[in-house]
C-alpha positions in Angstrom: 102.6 47.5 80.1 103.5 45.1 77.3 104.2 41.3 77.8 107.6 41.7 76.3 108.3 44.6 78.7 107.7 42.6 81.6 110.2 39.5 80.7 112.5 41.2 78.1 116.2 41.0 79.1 118.3 43.5 77.3 121.8 42.5 76.0 123.4 45.1 78.2 122.3 43.3 81.2 124.4 40.1 80.4 127.5 42.3 81.0 126.7 43.3 84.4 127.3 41.6 87.7 123.9 40.2 87.9 123.5 39.4 84.4 126.6 36.9 84.5 124.6 34.9 87.0 122.9 32.0 85.1 119.1 32.5 85.1 118.4 29.0 86.5 120.7 30.1 89.7 117.8 32.4 90.7 114.6 31.1 88.9 115.1 27.8 88.5 113.6 25.6 85.3 115.8 23.4 83.0 118.0 25.3 80.5 119.0 21.9 79.1 115.4 21.1 77.8 115.0 22.0 74.6 111.0 22.2 74.6 110.2 25.9 76.4 106.9 24.4 77.7 108.6 22.1 79.9 111.8 23.8 80.4 109.9 26.3 82.4 108.4 24.1 84.8 109.0 24.8 88.6 110.1 28.4 87.6 110.0 30.8 89.9 109.1 34.5 88.9 110.3 36.6 92.1 112.9 34.3 93.8 113.7 37.1 96.4 110.3 36.6 97.9 110.6 33.8 100.5 114.2 33.0 99.2 116.2 36.0 99.9 118.8 34.4 101.8 119.1 31.7 99.5 119.3 34.0 96.3 120.6 37.3 97.4 122.3 36.2 100.3 125.3 34.4 98.4 126.7 38.1 97.7 124.5 40.3 99.9 124.6 38.2 103.1 123.9 41.1 105.9 121.2 42.4 103.9 119.6 39.1 102.7 119.3 38.2 106.3 117.7 41.2 107.6 115.7 42.5 105.0 113.1 39.8 105.0 112.5 40.9 108.8 111.9 44.4 107.6 108.4 46.4 107.7 108.1 46.3 103.9 108.6 42.6 103.8 106.6 41.5 106.7 104.1 44.1 107.2 104.5 43.2 111.0 103.0 46.7 112.3 99.8 46.2 110.1 99.4 42.9 111.7 100.2 44.1 115.2 97.5 46.8 114.7 95.2 44.5 113.4 95.3 41.8 116.1 95.0 44.5 118.8 91.6 45.3 117.3 90.3 42.0 117.0 90.9 40.9 120.6 92.6 38.0 122.2 89.7 35.9 122.3 87.5 36.7 119.4 86.3 33.5 117.8 86.2 35.5 114.2 90.1 35.8 114.8 91.0 33.3 112.0 88.6 34.5 109.5 89.5 38.2 110.0 93.2 37.4 109.6 92.5 35.4 106.5 90.5 38.1 104.9 93.2 40.8 105.7 95.7 38.5 103.9 93.5 38.5 101.0 92.9 42.4 100.6 96.3 43.5 102.2 98.8 40.5 101.7 99.8 42.0 98.2 101.2 45.2 99.8 104.6 43.7 100.8 107.6 44.2 99.0 110.6 41.8 98.3 114.0 42.6 97.3 113.6 42.3 93.7 110.1 44.2 93.8 112.1 47.1 95.0 115.2 46.7 93.0 114.0 45.1 89.8 110.2 45.5 89.3 107.4 47.1 90.5 105.7 45.7 93.7 103.1 43.1 93.1 100.7 45.4 94.2 101.1 47.3 91.5 101.0 44.6 88.9 104.6 44.0 88.7 106.6 45.0 85.6 110.5 45.8 85.2 111.9 48.9 86.2 114.3 48.9 83.1 114.6 45.5 81.6 116.1 43.0 84.1 118.7 45.8 85.3 119.1 45.8 89.2 118.8 49.6 90.3 118.2 51.6 93.2 114.3 52.1 93.9 112.7 54.6 91.6 110.8 57.1 93.6 108.0 57.8 90.8 107.7 54.3 90.0 108.7 51.7 92.9 107.7 54.1 95.9 104.7 55.9 94.3 103.3 52.6 93.1 102.4 51.6 96.8 102.7 55.0 98.7 100.9 57.0 95.6 97.7 57.4 97.4 98.9 59.9 99.9 102.5 60.3 100.6 103.6 60.9 96.8 101.1 63.3 96.5 102.0 65.0 99.7 105.6 65.2 98.9 105.6 66.2 95.0 102.5 68.7 95.4 100.5 66.6 93.2 97.3 67.7 94.9 96.1 71.1 94.4 95.2 71.7 98.1 98.8 72.2 99.1 102.3 72.9 98.1 105.2 70.5 97.3 107.4 69.6 100.0 110.3 71.8 100.6 112.7 69.0 100.2 111.5 68.1 96.9 110.9 71.4 95.4 114.5 73.0 95.3 116.7 70.0 94.9 114.1 67.4 94.0 115.1 65.0 96.6 114.0 61.5 96.4 112.5 59.2 99.0 115.8 57.4 99.2 117.7 60.5 100.2 116.2 60.4 103.5 115.0 56.6 103.7 118.1 55.0 103.1 119.4 51.2 102.8 119.9 50.9 106.6 116.4 51.8 107.3 114.8 49.9 104.5 116.9 46.6 105.5 116.6 46.9 109.0 115.1 44.2 111.0 111.8 45.1 112.5 111.1 42.1 115.1 109.1 43.6 118.2 108.5 47.0 116.0 105.0 48.2 116.6 105.3 51.2 114.5 107.7 52.6 111.9 108.7 55.4 114.3 110.4 52.8 116.5 113.0 52.1 114.1 116.4 53.3 115.3 117.3 53.6 111.8 114.6 56.0 110.8 115.4 59.8 109.5 115.1 62.6 112.0 114.9 66.3 110.9 117.8 67.3 113.2 120.0 64.7 110.9 120.2 67.4 108.4 119.2 70.4 110.8 121.4 70.0 113.9 121.2 74.1 114.5 117.3 73.7 114.5 117.6 71.8 117.8 115.2 73.4 120.5 117.5 74.8 122.9 120.3 75.6 120.5 119.7 79.3 120.6 119.2 79.5 116.7 115.6 80.1 116.4 113.4 81.8 119.1 110.2 79.6 118.2 112.0 76.5 118.6 113.7 77.4 121.8 110.1 78.4 123.4 108.6 75.2 122.3 111.3 72.9 123.6 109.9 69.5 124.4 106.3 70.4 123.5 106.1 70.3 119.8 107.2 67.9 117.1 108.7 69.6 114.3 105.8 68.7 111.9 103.2 70.5 114.2 104.6 73.8 112.9 106.1 72.7 109.4 103.6 70.3 107.8 100.5 71.2 106.0 96.8 69.8 105.5 96.7 66.0 104.7 94.5 63.5 103.3 92.5 61.5 105.9 90.3 58.4 105.3 87.4 57.8 107.4 85.9 54.5 106.6 86.6 51.4 104.4 84.9 48.5 103.5 86.3 44.9 102.0 84.2 42.4 100.4 83.8 39.9 97.2 82.2 40.8 94.0 79.6 38.4 92.1 82.8 37.1 90.2 84.6 36.3 93.3 87.1 39.2 93.2 88.0 40.9 96.4 87.6 44.6 96.6 87.7 47.7 99.2 85.7 50.9 99.0 86.7 54.1 100.9 83.6 56.2 101.2 85.0 59.4 102.6 88.5 61.4 102.3 89.4 64.9 103.4 92.1 67.1 103.5 92.8 68.2 107.1 95.1 69.3 109.6 95.2 68.3 113.2 97.1 68.6 116.6 96.7 66.0 119.1 98.5 64.7 122.2 101.3 62.1 121.6 100.0 58.7 121.8 102.9 56.8 123.0 105.9 59.1 124.1 109.4 57.7 123.6 113.0 58.8 124.4 113.4 59.8 120.9 109.8 61.1 120.5 109.1 62.9 123.6 106.9 65.9 122.2 103.6 66.5 123.9 102.0 67.8 120.6 102.1 65.7 117.2 100.2 65.7 114.2 97.8 62.9 113.8 95.8 61.6 110.7 92.8 59.4 110.5 93.7 56.1 108.8 90.6 54.1 106.9 89.5 52.2 110.0 86.1 51.5 111.0 84.7 48.8 113.1 82.8 47.1 110.1 85.9 47.0 107.9 85.8 43.0 107.6 81.9 42.4 108.4 81.7 40.8 105.1 83.7 38.0 106.2 83.0 38.1 109.7 80.6 40.2 111.9 82.0 41.8 114.8 85.5 41.1 113.8 87.1 43.8 115.3 85.6 43.2 118.8 88.3 45.6 120.2 88.3 48.0 117.7 88.8 50.9 120.6 92.0 49.1 121.8 94.0 51.7 119.6 93.2 55.3 118.8 91.4 56.0 115.3 93.8 59.1 115.1 97.3 58.1 114.9 100.7 59.8 115.1 101.8 60.7 111.6 104.9 62.6 110.0 103.5 64.1 106.8 105.8 64.6 103.8 104.5 67.9 103.1 107.1 70.1 104.9 107.6 73.9 104.3 109.5 76.3 106.3 106.6 78.9 106.6 102.9 77.2 106.8 99.4 78.4 107.7 100.0 77.9 111.5 103.4 79.4 111.8 103.4 82.8 109.8 102.7 84.4 113.3 102.6 83.2 116.9 98.6 83.9 116.9 98.3 81.8 113.6 98.5 78.7 116.1 97.7 80.4 119.4 94.0 81.1 119.7 93.2 78.6 117.1 91.3 75.6 118.7 90.0 74.6 115.0 93.8 73.0 114.5 93.4 70.7 117.6 91.8 67.6 117.8 88.8 68.0 120.1 86.1 65.5 121.1 83.8 67.3 118.7 86.1 66.3 115.5 85.3 62.4 116.4 83.1 60.1 114.4 80.2 58.6 116.5 81.7 55.7 118.6 85.5 56.9 118.6 85.6 58.8 121.8 87.0 55.9 124.2 89.4 55.0 121.2 90.8 58.5 121.2 90.8 59.7 124.9 94.8 59.8 124.9 95.0 62.1 121.7 92.3 64.5 122.1 93.4 67.7 123.3 91.5 69.1 126.3 90.1 72.4 126.1 92.6 73.8 129.0 95.6 72.7 126.9 94.8 74.7 123.7 96.8 77.7 123.6 95.6 81.0 123.9 95.7 84.2 121.9 99.1 86.3 122.6 98.8 89.7 123.6 102.7 90.6 123.0 104.8 89.8 119.8 102.0 88.1 118.3 102.5 89.7 114.8 106.5 88.6 114.7 106.9 85.6 112.6 108.8 82.6 114.0 112.4 83.1 112.9 116.0 83.2 113.8 117.2 84.7 117.0 118.5 88.2 116.6 122.3 88.7 116.3 
């Protein structure tokens, strides 16, 4: 991106509500100084980072009060997970947290990094001059979530089909993940699944609710399967990642192994809103030596959490490889996470999510060829 594209303010912007606000009111500086070199002293590039209540709160009081406590701003679940793997009495704790901030701290997104520019993680740059706008799926969301979610949703990977919600109407991320969720406080939230504002399949598909009598398969699996178990496709899992500093002092990370897979596992943390026994799991790029460059044995309690985590893939299809007929799932143990699927040393961490052999459904002898569908009238 050219330098002028990062700073240019179009004349039309000056006629907008935000354009009528003086530059110094948000960014600081001294417009009365005729020398540009000193007039820019103290200039704040992104005033919404750490000063959202002061800058945005003048007009957006409620949003500015809650958004800085949201998941995109604080990355709180990531920090909670990391601290759990470090352990409470690990002498390397501070070194690991500092290393994580160095490698992962740029992943946050402030108000301005969603509504004005691309996130810092993607090197910034305006979305449309200095215009304030709704986040762009292709530019804003994909800048940080392009490594997996965006490709799943749009069908960019040649291994899967586009998500059904994208293909017909070309829905965007914001159609499901609206302002209430994005601006919601997340204090005490361990994962994004605990946000009360998160989207749910039944928000748009109430007749698909298990027990509603609209779908034989849904009724038969009531309370046992998350929607994604039947309606999602294979997705990218990453198995190891290593961080460090090169000979020029630049921080880097290397992810050695990735693969497309589909695994059904046990729900690691059932809740009132997510009580299903079986869910889709994905392996994140976690390994015990993640921060060994900075501190050996930094993740001393690595097995405190599963290395296969609950996921809701963004690659939904009405008909998938595992739901064309009942026996495309029943009698297929390879679809389920078993002890043999685990990397060496992962057994203890995943004891709660591995599916015991006795729980894997056997092949059905009756009605096995009938596809799941609506009940007969």
